C-alpha positions in Angstrom: 4.7 -19.1 15.8 2.8 -18.4 12.5 3.8 -15.1 11.0 1.4 -12.8 9.2 2.2 -12.0 5.5 3.4 -8.5 6.5 5.7 -10.0 9.1 7.0 -12.7 6.7 7.7 -9.9 4.2 9.7 -7.8 6.7 13.4 -7.3 6.0 14.3 -9.0 9.3 12.6 -12.2 8.0 14.0 -12.0 4.5 17.7 -11.1 5.0 19.1 -13.6 7.5 22.1 -13.3 9.8 23.7 -16.1 7.9 23.7 -14.0 4.7 27.3 -13.3 3.4 28.2 -9.6 3.7 28.7 -9.0 -0.1 25.2 -10.4 -0.8 23.7 -8.6 2.2 24.9 -5.3 0.9 23.2 -5.7 -2.4 20.0 -7.0 -0.8 19.9 -4.1 1.6 20.5 -1.5 -1.1 17.9 -3.1 -3.3 15.4 -3.2 -0.4 16.0 0.5 0.2 15.7 1.3 -3.6 19.1 3.0 -3.2 19.8 3.1 -7.0 23.2 4.8 -6.7 24.5 2.1 -4.3 22.9 -0.7 -6.3 24.7 0.5 -9.4 28.0 0.7 -7.5 27.6 -2.8 -6.2 26.6 -4.4 -9.5 30.0 -5.0 -11.0 29.2 -8.6 -12.2 26.0 -10.5 -13.1 26.6 -12.7 -10.1 26.0 -9.7 -7.8 22.5 -9.3 -9.3 21.8 -13.0 -8.8 23.0 -13.4 -5.2 20.6 -15.2 -2.8 20.3 -15.2 0.9 21.4 -18.8 1.8 18.3 -19.4 4.0 15.5 -17.5 2.5 16.5 -17.4 -1.1 15.9 -13.7 -1.2 17.4 -12.1 -4.4 17.9 -8.4 -5.0 14.9 -8.5 -7.3 12.7 -10.1 -4.6 14.0 -7.5 -2.1 13.3 -4.5 -4.4 9.8 -5.6 -5.1 8.9 -7.0 -1.6 9.9 -3.8 0.2 7.2 -1.8 -1.7 4.4 -3.7 0.1 0.9 -3.6 -1.3 -0.5 -0.4 -2.8 -1.8 2.2 -0.3 -2.7 5.8 0.0 0.6 6.4 1.7 2.6 5.3 -1.4 5.6 7.6 -2.1 5.8 8.2 -5.9 9.5 9.0 -5.7 10.2 5.7 -3.9 8.1 3.8 -6.4 10.0 5.4 -9.2 13.2 4.4 -7.5 11.8 0.9 -7.1 11.2 0.7 -10.8 14.7 1.9 -11.6 16.2 -0.5 -9.1 14.4 -3.5 -10.7 15.3 -2.3 -14.2 19.0 -2.0 -13.2 19.0 -5.5 -11.6 17.5 -7.0 -14.7 20.0 -5.2 -16.9 22.8 -6.8 -14.9 21.4 -10.3 -15.2 18.9 -10.6 -12.3 17.0 -13.8 -12.9 13.3 -13.3 -13.5 12.2 -16.8 -12.4 14.6 -17.5 -9.4 12.4 -18.9 -6.6 12.8 -18.2 -2.9 12.0 -20.4 0.1 8.3 -19.9 -0.5 8.6 -21.0 -4.1 7.9 -17.4 -5.2 9.7 -15.7 -8.1 10.1 -11.9 -8.0 7.1 -11.6 -10.3 5.1 -13.8 -8.0 5.8 -11.4 -5.2 4.8 -8.5 -7.3 1.6 -10.2 -8.4 0.7 -11.1 -4.8 1.3 -7.6 -3.6 -0.6 -6.0 -6.5 2.4 -4.2 -7.9 1.4 -4.4 -11.5 4.1 -2.2 -13.0 6.9 -4.2 -11.3 5.1 -7.4 -12.3 5.1 -6.3 -15.9 8.8 -5.6 -15.8 9.4 -9.2 -14.6 7.1 -10.5 -17.4 9.0 -8.5 -20.0 12.3 -9.8 -18.7 10.9 -13.4 -18.9 9.9 -12.9 -22.5 13.3 -11.4 -23.4 15.0 -14.4 -21.7 12.8 -17.0 -23.4 13.2 -15.4 -26.8 17.0 -15.2 -26.4 17.2 -18.8 -25.2 15.2 -19.9 -28.2 17.7 -18.2 -30.5 20.7 -19.6 -28.6 19.1 -23.1 -28.6 18.6 -22.9 -32.4 22.1 -21.6 -32.9 23.5 -24.5 -30.9 21.5 -27.0 -32.9 22.9 -25.6 -36.2 26.4 -24.6 -35.3 27.7 -26.2 -32.1 30.0 -29.3 -32.3 30.0 -29.6 -28.5 27.4 -32.3 -27.8 28.0 -32.0 -24.0 27.4 -28.3 -23.6 25.1 -27.7 -20.7 21.9 -26.1 -21.8 21.6 -24.5 -18.4 24.4 -22.2 -19.3 22.3 -20.7 -22.1 19.5 -20.1 -19.6 21.8 -18.4 -17.3 23.2 -16.1 -20.0 19.6 -15.3 -21.0 18.8 -14.3 -17.4 16.7 -17.2 -16.2 16.9 -20.1 -13.9 16.2 -23.7 -14.8 12.5 -23.7 -14.2 10.9 -26.3 -16.5 7.7 -25.3 -18.1 6.2 -28.0 -20.3 2.6 -27.7 -21.0 0.2 -29.4 -18.7 3.1 -31.1 -16.9 3.8 -28.0 -14.6 5.5 -27.8 -11.3 3.4 -27.6 -8.2 3.7 -24.8 -5.6 4.5 -26.2 -2.1 2.8 -24.8 0.9 4.2 -21.6 2.4 6.6 -22.4 5.3 7.9 -20.6 8.3 11.4 -19.4 7.7 14.0 -18.8 10.4 16.0 -15.6 10.3 19.3 -17.4 11.0 20.7 -20.9 10.6 23.7 -23.0 11.0 27.0 -22.2 9.4 26.7 -25.5 7.5 23.4 -24.5 6.0 24.7 -21.1 5.0 27.9 -22.5 3.4 25.8 -24.8 1.2 24.0 -21.8 -0.3 20.3 -21.6 -0.9 18.5 -24.7 -1.9 15.1 -24.1 -3.6 12.0 -25.9 -2.2 11.8 -29.4 -3.6 8.7 -31.3 -4.6 8.1 -34.8 -6.0 7.6 -33.6 -9.5 9.0 -36.0 -12.2 10.1 -34.4 -15.4 8.3 -36.5 -18.0 9.6 -36.5 -21.6 7.8 -38.0 -24.6 9.8 -41.3 -24.7 9.1 -41.9 -21.0 5.5 -41.1 -21.4 5.1 -43.5 -24.4 6.6 -46.3 -22.3 4.4 -45.6 -19.3 1.3 -47.6 -18.3 -1.9 -45.5 -18.4 -5.0 -45.8 -16.3 -8.5 -44.5 -17.2 -10.6 -43.9 -14.1 -12.8 -41.5 -12.3 -12.8 -38.9 -15.1 -9.1 -38.8 -15.5 -6.2 -40.3 -17.4 -3.0 -40.8 -15.4 0.3 -42.4 -16.1 2.1 -44.9 -13.9 3.7 -42.1 -11.9 0.3 -40.5 -11.2 0.8 -37.6 -13.6 -2.5 -36.2 -15.0 -2.4 -36.7 -18.7 -5.9 -35.5 -19.2 -8.8 -34.8 -16.9 -12.6 -34.3 -17.1 -12.4 -30.8 -15.6 -11.0 -29.7 -19.0 -14.3 -30.5 -20.7 -15.6 -26.9 -20.8 -12.2 -25.7 -22.2 -12.6 -28.4 -24.9 -16.2 -27.4 -25.7 -15.2 -23.7 -26.1 -12.2 -24.7 -28.2 -14.5 -26.6 -30.6 -16.8 -23.5 -30.7 -13.8 -21.4 -31.6 -12.4 -23.8 -34.2 -15.8 -24.5 -35.8 -17.8 -21.3 -35.1 -20.6 -22.1 -37.5 -20.8 -25.8 -36.6 -21.4 -26.4 -40.3 -21.2 -30.1 -41.2 -18.6 -31.2 -43.8 -15.5 -29.7 -42.2 -12.0 -31.3 -42.3 -10.6 -31.8 -38.9 -7.2 -32.9 -37.5 -6.6 -33.6 -33.8 -3.1 -34.3 -32.4 -3.5 -36.3 -29.1 -6.6 -38.4 -28.4 -6.2 -38.7 -24.6 -9.7 -39.3 -23.2 -11.4 -38.5 -26.5 -13.2 -35.4 -25.0 -12.6 -33.1 -27.9 -12.8 -35.8 -30.6 -16.3 -36.7 -29.4 -17.3 -33.1 -29.8 -15.7 -32.9 -33.2 -17.5 -36.0 -34.3 -20.9 -34.5 -33.3 -20.4 -31.8 -36.0 -20.5 -34.5 -38.8 -17.2 -33.6 -40.4 -16.2 -34.7 -44.0 -12.8 -35.6 -42.7 -11.7 -36.4 -39.1 -8.2 -37.5 -38.6 -6.7 -38.3 -35.2 -3.0 -38.8 -34.4 -2.2 -40.8 -31.3 1.1 -42.5 -30.3 0.6 -44.0 -26.9 0.0 -47.8 -27.0 -2.3 -47.6 -24.0 -4.5 -45.0 -25.6 -4.6 -46.9 -28.9 -5.7 -50.0 -27.0 -8.4 -48.0 -25.3 -9.6 -46.7 -28.7 -9.8 -50.2 -30.1 -11.9 -51.6 -27.2 -15.4 -52.8 -28.0 -17.1 -49.8 -26.3 -15.0 -47.2 -28.0 -16.8 -44.6 -30.2 -13.7 -44.4 -32.4 -13.1 -48.0 -33.4 -13.5 -49.8 -36.8 -17.3 -49.0 -37.0 -16.5 -45.2 -36.7 -13.9 -45.4 -39.4 -16.3 -47.4 -41.6 -19.0 -44.7 -41.1 -16.9 -42.1 -43.0 -18.4 -40.5 -46.1 -15.5 -41.9 -48.0 -12.8 -44.4 -47.3 -10.0 -43.0 -45.0 -11.9 -39.9 -44.1 -12.3 -41.0 -40.5 -9.1 -42.5 -39.3 -6.9 -43.0 -36.3 -3.3 -42.5 -37.4 -1.0 -44.5 -35.1 2.4 -43.0 -34.3 4.2 -39.9 -33.4 2.8 -36.7 -34.9 6.3 -35.7 -36.0 6.3 -38.6 -38.4 2.5 -39.0 -39.2 2.0 -35.3 -40.0 4.8 -35.3 -42.5 3.1 -38.1 -44.3 -0.3 -36.3 -44.2 1.4 -33.3 -45.6 3.0 -35.3 -48.4 -0.4 -36.9 -49.2 -1.8 -33.4 -49.7 -4.2 -33.4 -46.7 -5.5 -30.0 -45.8 -7.8 -29.2 -42.8 -10.3 -26.5 -41.8 -9.6 -27.0 -38.1 -6.5 -28.3 -36.3 -6.1 -28.9 -32.6 -2.9 -29.8 -30.7 -2.8 -31.3 -27.2 0.1 -33.7 -26.4 1.7 -34.8 -23.2 5.3 -35.1 -22.2 6.6 -32.6 -24.7 7.9 -29.1 -24.1 7.1 -25.8 -25.8 9.7 -26.3 -28.5 7.6 -29.2 -30.0 4.5 -27.1 -30.1 6.5 -24.3 -31.8 7.9 -26.8 -34.3 4.4 -28.0 -35.1 2.9 -24.6 -35.8 6.1 -23.3 -37.6 6.8 -26.3 -39.8 3.5 -28.1 -40.3 0.6 -25.7 -39.8 1.5 -23.7 -43.0 1.0 -26.8 -45.1 -1.8 -28.6 -43.3 -4.1 -25.7 -42.4 -6.5 -24.3 -45.1 -5.9 -20.6 -45.9 -9.2 -19.9 -44.1 -8.7 -22.5 -41.4 -8.3 -22.1 -37.6 -5.6 -23.7 -35.4 -5.8 -24.1 -31.7 -3.9 -25.9 -28.9 -4.3 -26.6 -25.2 -2.7 -23.6 -23.6 -1.3 -25.1 -20.4 2.1 -23.5 -20.8 3.4 -22.5 -17.4 0.0 -22.8 -15.8 1.4 -23.6 -12.4 2.1 -19.9 -11.8 0.7 -16.7 -13.2 4.0 -15.1 -14.3 5.0 -18.2 -16.3 1.6 -18.3 -18.0 1.9 -14.6 -18.9 5.4 -15.0 -20.2 4.6 -18.0 -22.4 1.4 -16.3 -23.7 3.6 -13.5 -25.0 6.4 -15.8 -26.3 4.0 -18.0 -28.1 2.3 -15.0 -29.6 5.6 -13.7 -31.0 6.5 -17.1 -32.4 3.1 -17.6 -33.9 3.5 -14.2 -35.7 6.9 -15.4 -37.0 5.1 -18.4 -38.4 2.6 -16.2 -40.2 -0.2 -16.7 -37.7 -2.3 -14.2 -35.9 -3.7 -15.2 -32.5 -6.7 -14.0 -30.6 -6.9 -15.0 -26.9 -10.4 -15.8 -25.6 -10.3 -15.6 -21.8 -12.3 -18.3 -20.0 -13.2 -18.5 -16.4 -12.0 -21.7 -14.7 -14.1 -23.0 -11.8 -11.4 -23.5 -9.1 -13.8 -24.9 -6.5 -12.5 -28.4 -7.0 -9.0 -27.4 -8.3 -7.7 -25.2 -5.6 -6.0 -27.7 -3.3 -3.3 -30.2 -4.0 -4.5 -33.8 -3.7 -8.1 -32.7 -3.1 -11.2 -32.6 -5.4 -10.2 -33.2 -9.0 -6.6 -33.7 -8.0 -7.3 -36.7 -5.7 -5.1 -39.5 -7.0 -3.1 -37.2 -9.2 0.6 -36.5 -8.4 0.5 -32.7 -8.7 -1.7 -29.8 -9.8 -0.7 -28.9 -13.4 -3.3 -26.1 -13.3 -3.5 -23.3 -10.6 -5.1 -20.3 -12.4 -8.7 -19.1 -12.5 -8.5 -17.9 -16.1 -7.7 -19.8 -19.2 -6.5 -18.1 -22.4 -7.9 -20.0 -25.4 -5.8 -19.4 -28.5 -7.6 -18.9 -31.8 -5.0 -18.9 -34.6 -5.5 -17.9 -38.2 -3.1 -16.9 -41.0 -2.1 -13.3 -41.0 -3.7 -11.1 -43.7 
């Protein structure tokens, strides 16, 4: 039997008979927005993080889900109690990005139900957790002698689960599934197991060793991960418009990550005085050197002066240091790599942008951070904005509509032949970064 959303969100469907009594008490109190009982039961962070072993319902899920969608029958006193319940759970270590059996975080539930205020509480919690984890990560790099310390512990202390968000390489959201309200004792004793997918966590070294295939408007690695795709063309066009608003010839341009060459083709059309491209993948470099490439030796030879048009082969972490040492400065810099997490983007704009970008220049990057779910995208938008400010950069977000007609379904349309959807949102936030002041 297929349940309606309202039935699937009912308490009988979310708190199973297999749920341990101590977890059930917290879930029930949170569902009822019984603030006094919730406070009494929250004597350890584990109490705020408990999950129904079958549905994965956490107290945060329960407190938000029980509100239902907004209606004229809303009780303001109950909504106030819901806010206080959520705040109390977050204060005691409730995890903002724990997923349930539908692969929904508490914030996902709030967003689906249209509970904006509760959603914003989850976003703010995510920002705090990510900012704290960034501090703890930096502290460990500087001070810790324990090489085997589990980074997951720092995430747990910061109030988040181990949800990996690494640019375009996002996690897919599995289809909603029907959930039983009870299960075997064995299933319950094992605890809740989040929905699994076939996502492969790709790091930079794995990516650089992978075999790439250019075909049908996409660039994929040997695992089928989408490295770059033609549907991004409009985003690239509008990024060029933002980085070079006047389209005046003679600008100095640096692009990190060639991929399919979409944005570099657009940059080249503006007739820059300097156009440097940094690319590390052997397969991409081979593609660039092919006879029909627009960026081969003839392109480099067409530069207004020797070395002005150049493909710099190697990792940007090494190449950009050399460019900095040589005194190169650019009017427009774009960053779009694959297989790297947010910490690498942050390192780039914190350590290299101040020296490479002209004082009146503009910096941009492909903003695919957490784009597999709305709450992660919102969290990373705010986190990156704070880190950009720390680096002396102001950011303006230009909101672009994304045509989802061929992007909406896994394995269909643009995603045919691609392992997973790394983009699920109908809005793209294009970052336009300039120096403060």
